[in-house]
N, C-alpha and C positions, 0 to 999 in steps of 0.2 A: 365656776370650775367644779366638777364633781370629784370629791376626794375619794381615793381608792378605798373600796369596801362599801361605798354608798349603795343603797338599794334602789336608787332612782335610775331606771333604764329607759333610753329612748327606744323608738320602734326599731331603728337600725341595730341597736344593741341587743334587743330581744331576738331579732333574726340571727345575729351572730351567735347568741347562746344556743339557739336551735341547731345551727350548723355545727357548732362545736360538739354538742351532745351526739349528733348523728355520726360525726367523725370518730368520736371516742368508741361508739358502739361498733361501727363498721370495721375498725382496725382489728377487732377480734381479740384473740387469746393473748394472755400474758406470755412473756418470753423469759427464759432463765437468765441468771446473772452471767453465765458464760457466753450466751448469745450477745448480751449487751457489750461485753468486753471485746468481742470479735467483729461486731457489725458496724456499719456506718451509721452514725447518729446525726441528727440535725439540730442546730443551735440557732435560735432567733436572737440576733444581736441588735439591741436598741441603742442608737447613738445619734445625737443631733449632729455632731461634728463628724464628717466623713469626707474623704477626697471627692471632689477637688477643693473642699474647704481648706484654707491655709492654716487654720488654728491647730495648735500643737496637739490638742486632744485627739484629733483625727488620726494621728500617726500610730497611737497604741492600738486602736481598733483595727486599722488597716493592716498593721503588722501581724496581729493575731489571725485575721481573716486570710492572709496570704499563706500561712503555714499550717493552720488547723486541718485542712484536708489531707495533709501528709499523714495525719494520725487518726484518720477515719471520722473526723468531725466536719460536717458540711455546714458552713455558716450561711444564714440568710439575714441580710442587713435591713433593718427598718430605720430610715432616716428621712430627711426633708429634701424637697426639691432644691436643685442647685440655686435657683433664683433667690432663695432665702438666706444665702450666705453673704456676709458683708465683704469678704475677700476671697476670690477664687485664685487658685494656682494650678493652671493646666499641666504644669510639669510634675505635679504630684497626683497621680492617677490611682484609682482603685485596682485591686488585683483582677486579672483576667478571669472570665468564666465564673464570676461571683454573682449570685442572685441578689439584687438590690431593689428594695421597695421604697420609693420616694413618695412622700405625701405632701400635701399643701399644709400651710399653717393658717389658722383662723386669725382674723384681725382682732386684736385686743383693744379695749377702751383706750389704753395708753397710746397705741399706734394710731388709732382713729383720731385722737386729739392732736397728735404730732402732725399728722397729715393735714388736718384742718388748719392748724397754726401756720404750717408751711404755705398752704394755698393763700391764706389771708396775708401773709407777709409778702408774697409775690404780687398780689393784687394791690397792695399798698406801696409797692416800689421798694421793698426791702428784700432783695434777692439773696442777701447773705444769711437769711434765716436757715437754720439747719434743716435739711430735707428729712422726710420720714425715715426712721430707723437709725439716724445718727445721733449719738449722745443719749443721755437718759434724763435730761432736765427739762423736757418739753412741757411739763406742767408747772414750771416755775420753781423758785428756790425758797419761798417763804416756809415757815415752820409748818403751817397747815398743809401746804401743797406737798411738802416732803412726806407727810404722813400718807397722803393720797397716793403718791408715787410708790411708797413702800408697799401699800396695799395692792396696787395694780401689778407689782412685781413679786407676788407671792405664788410659788416659791422662787420664781425668777422671771425675767422678761420673756422667756420662751414658752410660757404656759399655753399660748395659742396653739401649740403643737399637740397638746394632750388629747383632745377629742378625736382629731383625724388619725392620730397614731394608734389610739386604742381600737378604733374601728378597723383600721388596716391590720393591726396585730391579731384581732379576733378572726379576721378572714384568713390570714396566713396560718394560724394554728388550726383552723378548721379544715383548710385545704391540704396542708402538708403534715406529715408525721413529725411534728416538732417534739423533740425530747426534752429540751431545756431552754431557758431564757437567760440571757445575760444583758444587763443594762450598764452603760458606762456614763459616769457623771463626774463633774458638772457638764451641762446644766442639769439641775436636780429634777426637772420635769421628766427626764428619761427614767429616773427611778420610780416616779409616780405612775408612769405608763406601765412599766414592768410589774409594779405592785398590783395594779388592776388586772393585768393579763394573767399573772400567776394565780391570783385569787380565783379567777373565773375558770381557768383551764386545769389547775392542779399540777401544772408543770413545775419542776424545781427552778428556782430563780437565784442567779448569781448577781449580787449587787456590787458593781465595781466602783469603788471610791478612789478617784484619781486625786482628790483633795478632801480635806475635812469639810463637812457641811456646817452644822451648828458649831460655833466657836471659830469659824474661819476668820482670820484677821481682816479679810476684805469686807466683813460685815460690820466693821466699826462705825460706818456712816449710817447704818440702819437704826431706826428708832427702837427703844427698848422693848416695845410690845412684840417685836418680831422674834425675840429670843424664845419665848414659850411656844410660838407657832412653829418656828423652824425646828425646835427641839422635839416637838410632838411629831412632826412629819418625819424627821430623821429616825426617831425611835420606832415609829410605825413600820418604816421600811426595814430597819434592822430586825425587828421582831418577825416580819413576814418573810424576809429573804431566807432561802435555804442555806446559802453561804454568803459571807461578806468578804469581798476581795479588796485588799489594800496593796498599794504598790511599794510600800516599804515596811520593814519589820517594826519600825518605830510607830508608824500609824496603825499597824495591826494591833500592837500592844495598847496603844491609846484607846482604840475602840473596844478591845477586850476588857480593859479596865473600866471604861465608861458604862458598858452594858454587861455587868457581871452576872446578871440574871440569865444571860444566854451562855451556852456551853462554849468554852474557849475554842473548841474545834470548829465552831461556826466561822471563825475568822482565819483567813490564811493570806499569805503574801504571794503576790504575783507581780514581780517588778516590771518596769518598762524595759525596753531593749533597743536594739538597732537592727537595721536591715542592710544587707550588702548590695545596695544598688551599684550599677557599673561605676567604677571610679572615674570621675570626670578629669579632663585635662586641666591642670592647675591654671588659675587665672594668670594673666601676664603680669610679671613683676617688672616695674619700670625702674627700680633701683635696687641696691644691694642691702637695704635696711631690713632688719628682722621685723616680721609682721606679727603683731600681737592682736588677736581678733576676739571680739565679743559678738556673737551671732544671736540676735534675738531682741526682744522688746525690753524696755526699762519702764516700769510703772509700779504703782502701789508702794510697798515697803522695800523694793529692790533699791539698794543705795550704791551709788558710784562716787559719792562725794569724797569719801576717805581715800579711795583709790586714786582719784585725781590729785588730791593733796599729797599723797605719797610720791607720785611721779614728779610733781613740781619740786618736792623736797629733795629727791634724788638728783635732779638736774641742778638745782641751786647749790648743792653740796659737791657737785662735780663727780658724783658716783655713777652717773648715767649720762652718756653723750646723746643729746636729743637728735643728732644727725645719724645715729646708728639704729634707731627704732621707728616704727610706725604703728601706733595704736589706733585700731579702727573699731568703732562702735557701729555695727551694721544692723539697723532695726529702728522701730518707732520708739521714741523717747518722749515721755510726758513733758509738756512745755516748761513747767516749772523746774523740773529736774534738768532739762537740757540747758535752760538759761543759767541755772546755778553751776552746772559743770563747765560751761563756756567761761563763766566769770572766774572760776577757780584756776583754769588752765590758760587764761588769756595771754600770759607771757610766753607760752609754748606754741601757740597757734602759728606765729610767723615761721617757726621751724618746720611746720608741716608734720610734726611727729605725733599729732593726735587729731583724729577726725571723727565727726559724727555724721553718718549718712542714713537715709531712710531705708526702709525694708525693700528687699529685692526679691525676685522670683526664686523658687526652689532650686532650679538648675544653676542660676548664678550664685546662689548662696553656697551650694556644694562646691563650686569652683573656688570660691573664696576660702571655704573651710579647708580644702586640701592644699591651698597655697600657704596657709599660715604656719608660723613657727611655734607659736604659743597660743593656747586657747583659754579664754577667761570665762568665769562663771560668777554670777551674783544672785544666789538663791534668795527666796523669801522666807520659807518655812523650815524650821528645824526637822520636821517630820518627813519632808519631801526631798526627792532628788529630781532636779529639773530634767525633763525629757531630753533636752539638748545635750546633757552629759553623755548620753549613750550615742548620740550622733558624733560627738567628739571622740568617744572611746575607740571606735573602730578605725579612726584615722591613724592611731598610734602617736598622735602629737601630744606633748605634755600639756597638762591642765593646771591652771592656777585658779583656785576657788577662794573668793573673798567671802567667807561664810562663818557663821557660828557653828560650834560643834553640834553635829546632828547626823541625820541619815546620809547626807551627801559626804560629809567628812568620813563617816564610817566606810562608805564605798570607795572613796579615794584611797584610804589606807588599805582596804582589802585588795583593790586592783593594782595598787602602786602606779596609778595613772598620772600622778602629779603631786602637788602640795596644796595646803590650804592655810589661810591666815585669818585672824580676827578682824572683822570689818571696823571695829572701833579703835584699832591700834595702828596709827599711821606708820610708825617706825617698823612694826612687824610686817605690814604690807609691803613696804619698800624693800626690806630684806628678803621677803619671800619672792618678790618679783625678780630680784637679782639672781637668786638661787634657781628660780624656774627657767630663766633664760639660759642656764647652763645645762639643763636636763636634756638628755638625748631623746630623739624620737624613735619609736619602734618602727621597723619596716612593716608595711601593710600585711605581709604574709605572717610575720610574727604576731602582730596585733590580732589577726583573725584567729590564730591558735590560742593565744593567751586569754582572749576575751570571748571565746566561743560560747561560754555559758550565759552570756548576756545577749546573744543573737536571738531575734524573735522566733527562730525555729525552736530553740531550746525553751523559750518561754511558752510557746504554743504547746509543746510536748507536756509541760507541767499542767497547763490548763486542761488539756485533753484527758490526762490521767485522772485529774480531780473530777471532771465532768462524768467520766465513766463510773467512777467510784460512787458518786452521789446518785446517779441515775439507777445504778444497781441497788443501792441501799433504800431508795425511796420507792422503787418499783414503778418508776414513771417512764417505762419503755413506751414504744409506739402504742397508741390507743385508738 
């Protein structure tokens, strides 16, 4: 992989450089700041996850793309071909009339090895071997092989997209009057692509951090030598970016404190939001029980053990009738966590008051969402607000967050959307659940008025204003 800033150029890259120089010259004269404010600008958005990819990261980029044109910003999306997504959801489609450039992904050594192992397993009569692309342990689990795996996944397992995306991005910048670049990550390969394109083109670059990179709790399984590597890559991207976008104030402050040699104005907050898709007909309710819903996956450090214990405790002390509620976990749950949860609530399963079901389509999930009486959240990071909170928000249904004090609890208090409780305190969780069941729901019309500042139209307006300001300051108008 060529690290951004490297001087090693392929023949295709050199051709791209020539096209870019020609485009910069042919676009002609500088324009004034007032012209930038009033004209339509073009933004190259680099994101691996994009509809119909079902990953939650795709929703932020899609929401911004849907509304930026209302404020004179025309997005052009650079992403991957749909065949490279592990899960497609046709119910979640990209905005109409949006220019999308989809590229292939080069086969990495890790993927080549996984495919070879899969073929060998089939030839030896072991059809249960994981197929290519599934799982990350294809090179084995020994300490030595873990080191190889970590090397092949630097900066992440998606680095096979780097070279095709850089080539496509150079062509797009050369052919279109691109005014700025925005990359959304993770995966972090998106930032490395943008770093290279920004360096070659001179366009201002907005690096959108949906999660922390170096220091992310998900990195705990990586060997220690990855720390300085990821730290260097992150620092390079922060230093090169014109602006660093964070989706919560707490993460913005975290990065501003970490990189104090950069001006504080380089970092700004652009929160996630919600979109007002047509309200679906609620799913059929087969009984009169109150429906308590968690919509999403459970993995990593998301913990539901204490919530399960709290529900059992409420039932055993007769503070909660199991025949009056139905708690539904709707999404993929890591096998160990699912087995542990089932063990904890074993005595409640015969009552049918708690269920664990696999992930369903976007449309079906929306029906379940609008049918619920209470919505649950189990966040991982104090600095982050789960994107699904904003999906919850516009329904007007009350929210119960089992969360440590942080960005999510700040927002719950600000919006008065529900209540939160400490995930380590079973008694507090039980009391919070009983209180939450008494909270009234807002009517959809009232919710739309009350939470309008969190709609993606409002978020896109903020981004458009910041883009115009930076483009005017840097003089990076059409070239």
